[in-house]
VORO-571156 format. One record per atom (N, C-alpha, C, O, CB): residue in one letter; atom name; x negated, y, z. Coordinates in steps of 0.02 Angstrom, whole numbers, plus 50000, padded with zeros to 5 digits. Each point is the difference from the previous one (the first is absolute). Glycine has a CB too. Layout:
{res = A&atom = CA&x = X&y = Y&z = Z}
...
This chain:
{res = M&atom = N&x = 47622&y = 54320&z = 50601}
{res = M&atom = CA&x = 49961&y = 49974&z = 50055}
{res = M&atom = C&x = 50040&y = 49930&z = 50017}
{res = M&atom = O&x = 50058&y = 49980&z = 49995}
{res = M&atom = CB&x = 49898&y = 50146&z = 50055}
{res = R&atom = N&x = 49987&y = 49850&z = 49970}
{res = R&atom = CA&x = 50010&y = 49904&z = 50046}
{res = R&atom = C&x = 49983&y = 50016&z = 50075}
{res = R&atom = O&x = 49959&y = 50043&z = 50016}
{res = R&atom = CB&x = 49982&y = 49860&z = 49876}
{res = V&atom = N&x = 50087&y = 50065&z = 50144}
{res = V&atom = CA&x = 50008&y = 50003&z = 50075}
{res = V&atom = C&x = 50003&y = 49917&z = 50009}
{res = V&atom = O&x = 50035&y = 49960&z = 49969}
{res = V&atom = CB&x = 50037&y = 50170&z = 50052}
{res = A&atom = N&x = 49885&y = 49860&z = 50024}
{res = A&atom = CA&x = 49991&y = 49934&z = 50029}
{res = A&atom = C&x = 50065&y = 49975&z = 50028}
{res = A&atom = O&x = 50025&y = 50046&z = 50032}
{res = A&atom = CB&x = 49857&y = 49981&z = 49993}
{res = P&atom = N&x = 50149&y = 49929&z = 49977}
{res = P&atom = CA&x = 50072&y = 49974&z = 50034}
{res = P&atom = C&x = 49978&y = 49991&z = 50068}
{res = P&atom = O&x = 49940&y = 49990&z = 50006}
{res = P&atom = CB&x = 50118&y = 49943&z = 49894}
{res = V&atom = N&x = 49975&y = 50068&z = 50150}
{res = V&atom = CA&x = 50003&y = 50002&z = 50070}
{res = V&atom = C&x = 50019&y = 49916&z = 50041}
{res = V&atom = O&x = 50052&y = 49968&z = 49996}
{res = V&atom = CB&x = 49990&y = 50176&z = 49978}
{res = G&atom = N&x = 49915&y = 49844&z = 50053}
{res = G&atom = CA&x = 50026&y = 49936&z = 50054}
{res = G&atom = C&x = 49928&y = 49943&z = 49964}
{res = G&atom = O&x = 50008&y = 49962&z = 49953}
{res = G&atom = CB&x = 50180&y = 50056&z = 50062}
{res = G&atom = N&x = 49762&y = 49989&z = 50015}
{res = G&atom = CA&x = 49943&y = 49972&z = 50007}
{res = G&atom = C&x = 49964&y = 49973&z = 49938}
{res = G&atom = O&x = 49977&y = 49943&z = 49996}
{res = G&atom = CB&x = 50068&y = 50038&z = 50110}
{res = T&atom = N&x = 49950&y = 50082&z = 49828}
{res = T&atom = CA&x = 49966&y = 49984&z = 49950}
{res = T&atom = C&x = 49927&y = 50058&z = 50005}
{res = T&atom = O&x = 49960&y = 50017&z = 49956}
{res = T&atom = CB&x = 50167&y = 49929&z = 49971}
{res = A&atom = N&x = 49878&y = 50073&z = 50147}
{res = A&atom = CA&x = 49935&y = 50028&z = 49990}
{res = A&atom = C&x = 49913&y = 49972&z = 49999}
{res = A&atom = O&x = 49981&y = 49959&z = 50042}
{res = A&atom = CB&x = 50112&y = 50109&z = 50003}
{res = V&atom = N&x = 49868&y = 49954&z = 49912}
{res = V&atom = CA&x = 49935&y = 49985&z = 50020}
{res = V&atom = C&x = 49965&y = 50035&z = 50006}
{res = V&atom = O&x = 49995&y = 50054&z = 49970}
{res = V&atom = CB&x = 50012&y = 49879&z = 49998}
{res = Q&atom = N&x = 49950&y = 50037&z = 50088}
{res = Q&atom = CA&x = 49938&y = 50048&z = 50043}
{res = Q&atom = C&x = 49948&y = 49986&z = 49974}
{res = Q&atom = O&x = 49973&y = 49945&z = 49993}
{res = Q&atom = CB&x = 50065&y = 50059&z = 50112}
{res = D&atom = N&x = 49942&y = 50060&z = 49877}
{res = D&atom = CA&x = 49912&y = 49988&z = 49978}
{res = D&atom = C&x = 49956&y = 50011&z = 50058}
{res = D&atom = O&x = 49998&y = 50052&z = 50033}
{res = D&atom = CB&x = 50016&y = 49995&z = 49848}
{res = H&atom = N&x = 49955&y = 49903&z = 50127}
{res = H&atom = CA&x = 49965&y = 50001&z = 50058}
{res = H&atom = C&x = 49929&y = 50056&z = 49997}
{res = H&atom = O&x = 49977&y = 50045&z = 50036}
{res = H&atom = CB&x = 50074&y = 49820&z = 49979}
{res = V&atom = N&x = 49935&y = 50108&z = 49930}
{res = V&atom = CA&x = 49928&y = 50058&z = 49994}
{res = V&atom = C&x = 50043&y = 50079&z = 49992}
{res = V&atom = O&x = 49966&y = 50048&z = 50021}
{res = V&atom = CB&x = 49926&y = 49853&z = 49892}
{res = A&atom = N&x = 50142&y = 50108&z = 50073}
{res = A&atom = CA&x = 50026&y = 50069&z = 50000}
{res = A&atom = C&x = 50018&y = 50018&z = 50070}
{res = A&atom = O&x = 49983&y = 50056&z = 50021}
{res = A&atom = CB&x = 50060&y = 49934&z = 49861}
{res = L&atom = N&x = 49985&y = 49976&z = 50150}
{res = L&atom = CA&x = 50029&y = 50007&z = 50076}
{res = L&atom = C&x = 49933&y = 50016&z = 50040}
{res = L&atom = O&x = 50003&y = 50046&z = 50040}
{res = L&atom = CB&x = 50104&y = 49860&z = 49953}
{res = A&atom = N&x = 49831&y = 50056&z = 49997}
{res = A&atom = CA&x = 49961&y = 50011&z = 50036}
{res = A&atom = C&x = 49974&y = 50054&z = 49982}
{res = A&atom = O&x = 49994&y = 50037&z = 50048}
{res = A&atom = CB&x = 50000&y = 49867&z = 49978}
{res = E&atom = N&x = 49989&y = 50117&z = 49928}
{res = E&atom = CA&x = 49953&y = 50064&z = 49966}
{res = E&atom = C&x = 50058&y = 50063&z = 50021}
{res = E&atom = O&x = 49979&y = 50048&z = 50033}
{res = E&atom = CB&x = 49945&y = 49879&z = 49836}
{res = I&atom = N&x = 50134&y = 50071&z = 50115}
{res = I&atom = CA&x = 50040&y = 50054&z = 50053}
{res = I&atom = C&x = 49984&y = 50000&z = 50067}
{res = I&atom = O&x = 49994&y = 50053&z = 50030}
{res = I&atom = CB&x = 50093&y = 49936&z = 49908}
{res = E&atom = N&x = 49903&y = 49942&z = 50096}
{res = E&atom = CA&x = 49989&y = 49997&z = 50085}
{res = E&atom = C&x = 49929&y = 50034&z = 50017}
{res = E&atom = O&x = 49993&y = 50039&z = 50047}
{res = E&atom = CB&x = 50074&y = 49838&z = 49968}
{res = L&atom = N&x = 49873&y = 50101&z = 49935}
{res = L&atom = CA&x = 49944&y = 50050&z = 50008}
{res = L&atom = C&x = 50009&y = 50069&z = 49993}
{res = L&atom = O&x = 49964&y = 50039&z = 50032}
{res = L&atom = CB&x = 49981&y = 49880&z = 49933}
{res = C&atom = N&x = 50110&y = 50105&z = 49988}
{res = C&atom = CA&x = 49988&y = 50072&z = 49983}
{res = C&atom = C&x = 50036&y = 50039&z = 50055}
{res = C&atom = O&x = 49992&y = 50060&z = 50010}
{res = C&atom = CB&x = 50001&y = 49922&z = 49859}
{res = G&atom = N&x = 50046&y = 49981&z = 50165}
{res = G&atom = CA&x = 50016&y = 50033&z = 50048}
{res = G&atom = C&x = 49963&y = 50005&z = 50050}
{res = G&atom = O&x = 49989&y = 50052&z = 50031}
{res = G&atom = CB&x = 50094&y = 49930&z = 49936}
{res = D&atom = N&x = 49889&y = 49950&z = 50047}
{res = D&atom = CA&x = 49952&y = 50015&z = 50065}
{res = D&atom = C&x = 49932&y = 50057&z = 49983}
{res = D&atom = O&x = 49963&y = 50024&z = 50043}
{res = D&atom = CB&x = 50070&y = 49836&z = 49999}
{res = L&atom = N&x = 49966&y = 50148&z = 49898}
{res = L&atom = CA&x = 49934&y = 50053&z = 49989}
{res = L&atom = C&x = 50045&y = 50081&z = 50000}
{res = L&atom = O&x = 49966&y = 50051&z = 50006}
{res = L&atom = CB&x = 49938&y = 49849&z = 49898}
{res = I&atom = N&x = 50150&y = 50103&z = 50091}
{res = I&atom = CA&x = 50047&y = 50078&z = 50011}
{res = I&atom = C&x = 50000&y = 49989&z = 50084}
{res = I&atom = O&x = 49978&y = 50043&z = 50038}
{res = I&atom = CB&x = 50127&y = 49972&z = 49834}
{res = I&atom = N&x = 49910&y = 49953&z = 50140}
{res = I&atom = CA&x = 50001&y = 50000&z = 50094}
{res = I&atom = C&x = 49958&y = 50024&z = 50034}
{res = I&atom = O&x = 50002&y = 50039&z = 50048}
{res = I&atom = CB&x = 50038&y = 49877&z = 49954}
{res = A&atom = N&x = 49897&y = 50044&z = 49958}
{res = A&atom = CA&x = 49934&y = 50018&z = 50013}
{res = A&atom = C&x = 49973&y = 50068&z = 49987}
{res = A&atom = O&x = 49968&y = 50036&z = 50038}
{res = A&atom = CB&x = 50024&y = 49855&z = 49942}
{res = A&atom = N&x = 50028&y = 50120&z = 49958}
{res = A&atom = CA&x = 49974&y = 50090&z = 49996}
{res = A&atom = C&x = 50050&y = 50054&z = 50026}
{res = A&atom = O&x = 49983&y = 50059&z = 49996}
{res = A&atom = CB&x = 49957&y = 49914&z = 49892}
{res = S&atom = N&x = 50112&y = 50013&z = 50135}
{res = S&atom = CA&x = 50036&y = 50033&z = 50036}
{res = S&atom = C&x = 49994&y = 50007&z = 50071}
{res = S&atom = O&x = 50036&y = 50037&z = 50034}
{res = S&atom = CB&x = 50017&y = 49939&z = 49882}
{res = A&atom = N&x = 49895&y = 49984&z = 50108}
{res = A&atom = CA&x = 49988&y = 49994&z = 50068}
{res = A&atom = C&x = 49925&y = 50047&z = 50011}
{res = A&atom = O&x = 49984&y = 50036&z = 50047}
{res = A&atom = CB&x = 50088&y = 49829&z = 49963}
{res = A&atom = N&x = 49888&y = 50118&z = 49925}
{res = A&atom = CA&x = 49942&y = 50012&z = 50006}
{res = A&atom = C&x = 49976&y = 50085&z = 50027}
{res = A&atom = O&x = 50038&y = 50048&z = 50003}
{res = A&atom = CB&x = 49964&y = 49843&z = 49905}
{res = D&atom = N&x = 49932&y = 50110&z = 50106}
{res = D&atom = CA&x = 49986&y = 50093&z = 50039}
{res = D&atom = C&x = 49983&y = 50035&z = 49938}
{res = D&atom = O&x = 50022&y = 50056&z = 49987}
{res = D&atom = CB&x = 49912&y = 49925&z = 50143}
{res = E&atom = N&x = 50010&y = 49969&z = 49810}
{res = E&atom = CA&x = 49990&y = 50032&z = 49944}
{res = E&atom = C&x = 50038&y = 49995&z = 49949}
{res = E&atom = O&x = 50044&y = 49957&z = 49994}
{res = E&atom = CB&x = 49870&y = 50039&z = 50040}
{res = D&atom = N&x = 50069&y = 50057&z = 49915}
{res = D&atom = CA&x = 50037&y = 50018&z = 49930}
{res = D&atom = C&x = 50037&y = 49928&z = 49963}
{res = D&atom = O&x = 50057&y = 49984&z = 49982}
{res = D&atom = CB&x = 49840&y = 50123&z = 49995}
{res = R&atom = N&x = 50021&y = 49857&z = 50025}
{res = R&atom = CA&x = 50007&y = 49940&z = 49948}
{res = R&atom = C&x = 49976&y = 49935&z = 50053}
{res = R&atom = O&x = 49956&y = 50008&z = 50042}
{res = R&atom = CB&x = 50009&y = 50067&z = 49825}
{res = L&atom = N&x = 50068&y = 49867&z = 50126}
{res = L&atom = CA&x = 49970&y = 49944&z = 50024}
{res = L&atom = C&x = 49925&y = 49975&z = 49975}
{res = L&atom = O&x = 49990&y = 49999&z = 49939}
{res = L&atom = CB&x = 50133&y = 49979&z = 50074}
{res = S&atom = N&x = 49829&y = 50003&z = 50026}
{res = S&atom = CA&x = 49945&y = 49982&z = 49969}
{res = S&atom = C&x = 50008&y = 49941&z = 49974}
{res = S&atom = O&x = 50056&y = 49974&z = 50004}
{res = S&atom = CB&x = 49885&y = 50088&z = 50059}
{res = M&atom = N&x = 50009&y = 49904&z = 49905}
{res = M&atom = CA&x = 49984&y = 49929&z = 49955}
{res = M&atom = C&x = 50014&y = 49940&z = 50055}
{res = M&atom = O&x = 50039&y = 49953&z = 49993}
{res = M&atom = CB&x = 49852&y = 50102&z = 49919}
{res = E&atom = N&x = 50072&y = 49958&z = 50136}
{res = E&atom = CA&x = 49994&y = 49968&z = 50069}
{res = E&atom = C&x = 50074&y = 49999&z = 50031}
{res = E&atom = O&x = 50027&y = 49949&z = 50021}
{res = E&atom = CB&x = 49845&y = 50097&z = 49999}
{res = S&atom = N&x = 50153&y = 50010&z = 49980}
{res = S&atom = CA&x = 50076&y = 50004&z = 50033}
{res = S&atom = C&x = 50056&y = 49937&z = 49966}
{res = S&atom = O&x = 50034&y = 49955&z = 50025}
{res = S&atom = CB&x = 49947&y = 50196&z = 49989}
{res = I&atom = N&x = 50003&y = 49878&z = 49909}
{res = I&atom = CA&x = 50038&y = 49961&z = 49948}
{res = I&atom = C&x = 50007&y = 49927&z = 49998}
{res = I&atom = O&x = 50051&y = 49968&z = 49988}
{res = I&atom = CB&x = 49916&y = 50119&z = 49956}
{res = D&atom = N&x = 49954&y = 49883&z = 50076}
{res = D&atom = CA&x = 49983&y = 49943&z = 50010}
{res = D&atom = C&x = 50019&y = 49980&z = 50069}
{res = D&atom = O&x = 50014&y = 49941&z = 50006}
{res = D&atom = CB&x = 49904&y = 50072&z = 49909}
{res = E&atom = N&x = 50085&y = 50018&z = 50130}
{res = E&atom = CA&x = 50049&y = 49968&z = 50047}
{res = E&atom = C&x = 50067&y = 49986&z = 50011}
{res = E&atom = O&x = 50022&y = 49950&z = 50028}
{res = E&atom = CB&x = 49905&y = 50083&z = 49998}
{res = V&atom = N&x = 50103&y = 50008&z = 49953}
{res = V&atom = CA&x = 50077&y = 50012&z = 49993}
{res = V&atom = C&x = 50018&y = 49944&z = 49947}
{res = V&atom = O&x = 50054&y = 49971&z = 50008}
{res = V&atom = CB&x = 49950&y = 50170&z = 50017}
{res = L&atom = N&x = 49957&y = 49839&z = 49921}
{res = L&atom = CA&x = 50015&y = 49949&z = 49947}
{res = L&atom = C&x = 49953&y = 49918&z = 50050}
{res = L&atom = O&x = 50011&y = 49943&z = 49982}
{res = L&atom = CB&x = 49988&y = 50175&z = 49869}
{res = K&atom = N&x = 49976&y = 49892&z = 50182}
{res = K&atom = CA&x = 49962&y = 49953&z = 50031}
{res = K&atom = C&x = 49949&y = 49962&z = 49947}
{res = K&atom = O&x = 50004&y = 49939&z = 49991}
{res = K&atom = CB&x = 50096&y = 50052&z = 50098}
{res = V&atom = N&x = 49859&y = 50046&z = 49883}
{res = V&atom = CA&x = 49951&y = 49977&z = 49956}
{res = V&atom = C&x = 49957&y = 49958&z = 50015}
{res = V&atom = O&x = 49982&y = 49953&z = 49964}
{res = V&atom = CB&x = 50031&y = 50129&z = 50001}
{res = A&atom = N&x = 49963&y = 49934&z = 50098}
{res = A&atom = CA&x = 49953&y = 49953&z = 50035}
{res = A&atom = C&x = 50031&y = 49941&z = 50025}
{res = A&atom = O&x = 49962&y = 49953&z = 50011}
{res = A&atom = CB&x = 49975&y = 50138&z = 50020}
{res = E&atom = N&x = 50120&y = 49901&z = 49980}
{res = E&atom = CA&x = 50017&y = 49931&z = 50025}
{res = E&atom = C&x = 49998&y = 49958&z = 49951}
{res = E&atom = O&x = 49977&y = 49943&z = 50004}
{res = E&atom = CB&x = 50087&y = 50092&z = 50077}
{res = E&atom = N&x = 49972&y = 50004&z = 49846}
{res = E&atom = CA&x = 50005&y = 49963&z = 49956}
{res = E&atom = C&x = 49933&y = 49956&z = 49973}
{res = E&atom = O&x = 50000&y = 49944&z = 49975}
{res = E&atom = CB&x = 50096&y = 50139&z = 50011}
{res = R&atom = N&x = 49852&y = 49957&z = 50025}
{res = R&atom = CA&x = 49947&y = 49993&z = 49962}
{res = R&atom = C&x = 49962&y = 49930&z = 50035}
{res = R&atom = O&x = 49975&y = 49951&z = 49972}
{res = R&atom = CB&x = 50019&y = 50191&z = 49994}
{res = T&atom = N&x = 50015&y = 49876&z = 50110}
{res = T&atom = CA&x = 49989&y = 49936&z = 50059}
{res = T&atom = C&x = 50015&y = 49949&z = 49963}
{res = T&atom = O&x = 49963&y = 49958&z = 49974}
{res = T&atom = CB&x = 50071&y = 50091&z = 50134}
{res = R&atom = N&x = 50057&y = 49962&z = 49891}
{res = R&atom = CA&x = 50020&y = 49923&z = 49979}
{res = R&atom = C&x = 49978&y = 49962&z = 49940}
{res = R&atom = O&x = 49991&y = 49940&z = 49996}
{res = R&atom = CB&x = 50099&y = 50095&z = 50054}
{res = E&atom = N&x = 49899&y = 50018&z = 49897}
{res = E&atom = CA&x = 49964&y = 49981&z = 49941}
{res = E&atom = C&x = 49924&y = 49971&z = 50010}
{res = E&atom = O&x = 49985&y = 49951&z = 49966}
{res = E&atom = CB&x = 50089&y = 50139&z = 49979}
{res = V&atom = N&x = 49895&y = 49927&z = 50083}
{res = V&atom = CA&x = 49933&y = 49960&z = 50015}
{res = V&atom = C&x = 50008&y = 49940&z = 50038}
{res = V&atom = O&x = 49972&y = 49947&z = 49985}
{res = V&atom = CB&x = 49972&y = 50154&z = 50016}
{res = E&atom = N&x = 50101&y = 49911&z = 50056}
{res = E&atom = CA&x = 50010&y = 49915&z = 50033}
{res = E&atom = C&x = 50027&y = 49960&z = 49959}
{res = E&atom = O&x = 49977&y = 49943&z = 50000}
{res = E&atom = CB&x = 50044&y = 50086&z = 50103}
{res = A&atom = N&x = 50031&y = 49986&z = 49853}
{res = A&atom = CA&x = 50013&y = 49965&z = 49945}
{res = A&atom = C&x = 49947&y = 49975&z = 49945}
{res = A&atom = O&x = 50022&y = 49964&z = 49955}
{res = A&atom = CB&x = 50075&y = 50096&z = 50074}
{res = G&atom = N&x = 49849&y = 49953&z = 49970}
{res = G&atom = CA&x = 49953&y = 49996&z = 49967}
{res = G&atom = C&x = 50000&y = 50018&z = 49910}
{res = G&atom = O&x = 49973&y = 49971&z = 49953}
{res = G&atom = CB&x = 50012&y = 49951&z = 50156}
{res = R&atom = N&x = 50054&y = 50136&z = 49894}
{res = R&atom = CA&x = 50009&y = 50044&z = 49918}
{res = R&atom = C&x = 49949&y = 50040&z = 50002}
{res = R&atom = O&x = 49988&y = 50039&z = 49954}
{res = R&atom = CB&x = 50135&y = 49974&z = 50027}
């Protein structure tokens, strides 16, 4: 087994970190929800899907 050396050589995968953060947000929302499952609308709200779509439209995509 190979272990990364200690001391400033760590590589950050920003996409992976963003995905982990989104998963965490969903877990928190699910644990706070009154219903058994989050609705698609609730998931979209947690993931800020509407905000992203608005940015895309404004950017002309």
